[in-house]
N, C-alpha and C positions, 0 to 999 in steps of 0.2 A: 504494500500500500504506500509506503514511504517513497519507493522508487517511482511509482506512478504519479504521486503528487509532485515530486521533484522534477520529473520530466515534463509534466504539464506546466509547472511554474516556469521552467526554462524556455519552453516553447512559446508561452505567452509573453515572456519578457523580451525575447528576441523579436517576435512579431511586432510588439509595441514600439520597439526602437526603429523599425523600418517604416512606420506610418508617417504620412505627411499631412499636416493639418490643412483643411480647406482655406484658401486665401493666403497661405504662406508664400513668401517670395524667395526666389533663388538669388543668392548673392552673386553679382556680376562684377568681375574684376575690371577696373578702369583701363581704358586703352590710351595709348599715347596722344591721339588726336581728340580725345574727349574734352569737352569744355568744362572747366572748373573755375572757381572763384577764389581770389586771394585778397588779403588785406595788404596794403602797401605800407602799413605802419612799421616802425623800426623793430618792434619786438615780435612781429608776426612770423610764424614758422610753418603753418599748416595751410593746405588748400581744401576747398569745400566743394561738394558736388552740386549744391543748390545755392542760389543767391540769398535765399531767406533762411539759411542755416543759422541757428542761434549762436554758434561759435563766432559768427561775424558781428554780433551785436556790440562787442566791445572794441571794434576796430577803431584805431586812432588815426588811420590814414584814409584812403579811399578804397572801395571795393572794385576790383578789376576782373573782367572776364578774360581768361587766357586758356590755352591748351594745357592739358596735363603735362605734356612734355616740357613746355616753357615754364610751368610752375615749378617743376622739379629741377630743371637744368639752368634756367636763367635766373629764377628768383630763389632757388634753393629751398623750396617749400616741400613738405611731405604730407601724406594723407593723415 
């Protein structure tokens, strides 16, 4: 009986891990030509995927739309 319960528990546990919730989204890696947003303030170090990202609220410079490649290579920002 213990073996049966253990195998049932393991089967259900493994099956539950493979379920995908409805409406869940797949994470997509940014591409070099993707448009991102950066803050030009002197202490800014990150780029953002949307212009209304709350991380840009404290920007002391201006918010600029650039390619991901430029954000990383020209402005030295990271995600």
